[in-house]
N, C-alpha and C positions, 0 to 999 in steps of 0.2 A: 604661713602658704610654705609647703614644703615644693623644694625643687624636684620639675619635673626631670628624670632622667632619663637625658638621651640616647637614642638607639639607633646605632649605625644599620642602614638600610643600603643592599647592592640598586644600581640602577636597573631598571628593564633592559634586556635584551634587544635590541631595534628589528624586526621580523619585516621581513619583504610581503606584499600582498600573499603571496604563495606559501607564509607560515614560515619559510626558509631563513636563518637566521644570515642579515646584514651584515657584510665583512667591514671588519674596522681596515682606515687607510693603507697601512702596514700589512694587511691580508690583500687587498686589495691592490698591492704599489706593481704588480706584474715585471713584465720585464723591460727593464731598462736601456740605455744606450750602453752601459757597462756590458751588459752580458752580450748585445750583440759583439761589441769589441771583443772581447773574451772569446766566443765562438768562434771568430773570423782569424784570429790572432794579430787583429791589426789595435793600432792606437783609437781612444777615445776622438781623435780631432779625424783620423782618415772616416771612421765612420758616420760623425756630423757632415763631412767635404760630401762625401757618397749619398747620403738621405735628403739631404737638403740641396745638393747639385750648385754650393757656393764655388766649387775649383776644379778642374781637372782631378781625375786620377789613375794611377796605375790601373789598366783593364784587369788585372791577376785579382789585386785588391777589390776592385769596384766589385766584383763577381763572388768573392768570399764574402763579402760586407751584403750585400744583395742575400746572397744565397743564405747569408745566417739568421738575418731581419725576417727572411717569408718561413725558417723552419721554427724560430722564435716564435713570430707571429707577433712581431712589434712592429706596428706602424706610427714614425712620428706625426704624424698629422691626424689627431680625430676625424677632420671630415674627409680625409683621404678613401676611397672605395678599396684602395689597395696599393700593395706598394709600387710593383710595379706597372700597373696602372691610373699613377697619378695624373692628374691632367690641370694644366691653368687655365686654358683657355685663350692663351697667346700665343700669337706668332711676332717673332722676330723679322725686323728688317735690317740689312745691314746694307748704305749703299752710299758712295762715294760723293754723292751732293745730292742735295734736293731742289734745290733753284733753278728755276729755269724749266719750262713748257715739255719739255723730253719727261723730266724727274715726276714733274704735276701729275701730267698721263700716266704717268708708270704706277705712281701712288695712287690713283683714284682708283684703278685696275683695283689693284692690289686692297683698297680699302673698302671698296664695294661689295666684292666677292667675300671679302674676310666678315664681314656684317651679314651679309646672307646665311653663309653658312656657321656664324654663331659664335667666330673669333675675335679678337681686336689684336691691334699691330701694337707692337715697340718698336721705334726706330732709332737709329743710330748712323752716323755719317763719318768719314775718315778722311775727307780732302784727299785719298790716295796715297796717304802716310800709313806704315806697314805699324806703327805701334797703335797708332788711332785704330786699325780697323780690329788687332788683336785684343785692345781695349774694350773695344766694342763686344768681339764675341764674348769675352770674359764676363762682362755686366750681365748679358744676355742668357746664360749657362745657368740653369734651372728656371729661368720664369716665364720660360715660351717653350711652348711643346717641337717648336720645329722653328727653321730659319729661310728665310727668303736670300738668297747671298747674290750682290752684284759686285763684281770685282774686274772691270778690264784691267787691271794691268799687274795685281796680285795674284798669283793660284792660288786654288786653295790649299795644298799643304801649308803653306806660310802663316792660314791666317787663325791657327791655331785652335780649327772644329771640331769639336769629338765626332770619331767615327761612329756612335751609334745615335747620335743627333739627328734627328731627321732630316736634310738639307737640299734644296732644289737654289742652284744656281742658276741667274740669268745671266745672259749672254759674258759669260766668263770663262777665261781661257781656260786648258785643264787638260786630261788625259779624254783623247777624245773616242778612245776606246771603254770608258768607263772604270778606268783600274781603279779601286779603292771606295768604288759606289756611287765615284763622281757621276751626276746627273745634271747636265743645264738646258736650258731654254733660250733658242738665240735667234736672230734672223740674219738676213746674208748679207752683210758684210759686204763682201768681194763681191759674191755675181750682184750688186744693187748698182754699185759705181761703174763695174763693168758694163750694165745694161744702158746706164746713161750716157757711159761715156762712146759705145756703141751705136748708139740713139744719133747722139751729135756727127759721128760721120758717116752716116746713114743722110743725115738731113745736109751734108757739102762742106761738113769743116773737116779742115786739117791740122792747123794748129792748134792744139787742145791744151790749157795747162788742168795741172791739177793742185791746190792748196791744200795740203795734207794737215792731219790732226797734230797732237803731240808724239812727242817721241816717245818710243816706247810700250805703246796703248795700241793692245790687242785691235781695238777696233782701227783703228788709224792704220795700222799697219795692214788691215786685212783692206780697206779702199783703196788705198796705194796700187796695191798689188791687184785688184780687180781693174784698177784705172792701164795701169803698166801692160796689164796681158790683153785689152782692149785694144790697146796701140802700138800692141807687138808689130815689129816690120817696118813701123815709120820710124824716120831719123829724129834722132835727140833732140834737136830745137824744137822739133814740131808736135813733142810730150814734154817740156819741162813741168815739172816737179816742184814747188815752192814752198816753204816752211812756212807753218801759221799755226792753226789752233782750232780749238771749237769754242770760240767768243769772237764777239763785231769787230773788237780793236783791230784783233790778230788777223782778220781778213780785210779789214782797212789797210792795215799795212800791207799786207801783199798784193791790193790792190795795186799801192805806187807802184811796187815790183814789175805786177804783170804790163801795167801801162808804159812803162820804157822800154820793155822788150820787142826786139828787131830779128824776125818779124811779130808783129803782136800776136798774141792770140785770137781767135775769133770766138773761141769760147773755153769755159772755167766750170773744172770740176770741183766743187769745193767741198772741206771734208764736215758740216753740217749745215743747217738752214742759217743758225746764228752767224757762222764765217761768210755765208754765200749772203746775207745781207750786210755783213760789212764788205764783202767784194765789192758789191754792188754798188753801197755808198763811197766807195774809195773809189770807184771808177769813174762814177757821176761826176766826184770832186776832180779830177785830172780831164775834164771835159768830154769824157766820151759816152755814149749813147750806149743804155742796156734796154733792148739784146741787138740796137741797131748795130753799132760797132763790136759788142761782145757780147754772147749768150751767157749765162750763168744757172748751173743747177745744184742745189744743194742735198743734202740728204737728213732723214730723221719725219719731213712731215708736220713740222709744228705748226699748231692751228694761226699761229701768226702770220704764217708764209701765206696764208690764204687773202691775207689783206694789206699786204707790203705794198710797194709801189716801186718799181711794177711787182704782181704779182708774182708769188716766188715757185719755179718748176722744180721738183723737188723727186729723188726717190723713199717714200711713203712706206713709214714703220709701222706695224700696227701696235702701237708701242699699249695703249690700255687693254688691249688683247691677251699682250704678254703678259702682263701682272695678274689677270683676270687666271691663265692658263698654270700660272705658277701656283697660285693658292690653293687652284682645286689640285693639284697633283699632291701636294705637298699634305693636306688635309687627306686626302683618299692617304696617305700613305701612315698619318699617324691614328688615324681610325683603324688602319689594317684593311682595308677595303680592296688594298693590292701591293705588291713589293716592292720594296724601295727602287725606281727603275736605275737605268745607267744609261750613258754616252747621250748624244745630244741632239738636241730635239729642235729643228728649223723653224722657224715661222717665215713664208715666205713676203717679201716686200713689192712693192711695186711704183713704177715712177707713170709720175703725176706732171705731164705739161699746161704751163700756164704761161704769162705774160713775158716770163725773164729769159724764154730761150726761144729762137725763131731758128725755122728751115733755110739753107741757100741756097735749096735746090729750087728751080721753078716749076709749080705745079703744070 
């Protein structure tokens, strides 16, 4: 049996349904990240940082990279619709804390509105430490479409947030004229304590103490200023300011100081509701009656104040609305429905009187 001669045949060229030859992998490789780097005149690492948004990059280099990538038609993520129009569907939230009713209400407003508009939240906390703020901002970079930031201690220029990243600040000190694109939604800290103190004066109280919040805290400074403005013209002994804080134990300690004062105040305006609840507990512990001996007014309007004993008079802040407004504004900017706003938008507060305060004026 003779051996069959083997003949070499060429493999047929794969064709597409339209009859055109299918390109080999080497032919369809297309534009690479190296091509973008060469066109932009930067390193491959810089291109990666810009396109993947993994770290801040010099503004000039960022523009060069994005222009080169757009000119060459390079898209790093096949699922992306366009280089500049890429969306993650996420909103980053940077807060000092998430514990307590104030932050719970704020997060409820942020989260419910984000879900309604088709977004999810990524949340980071700093505990008012600069390095944690900056680490949170860097971690969010490239993972979200925009940021909601609440920083009552640190100004925006220290947070290392990119100027081209859509950002809405909540109750954050900064340039009131909107410099550098700064925009904040806040509430009237100064006016709130001013109105609470003025009410007490009109109710016949003359010696009124203020238990202030943390030192170097923008909210606390404004609330103290509102108190002092309302008490302007009264002798110093009629308007003592006692060091305190935003926690119940700090209010409790301040109450022991107030209880020993001569003349003893007949009313207290506290830094916030938790502080006010601590003040009430401390006054009761010292054998005083609230509001029989001392009236107490808080700030924030946390839900538990409606059920404390006695129920707490307070300056009520629409915290949930604050979160809702921040997200709607941010999403409008992200989706191009409005230009990035500047300046400060103030949401009004209201004085709510309950059982912890009383009038000394006979009806």
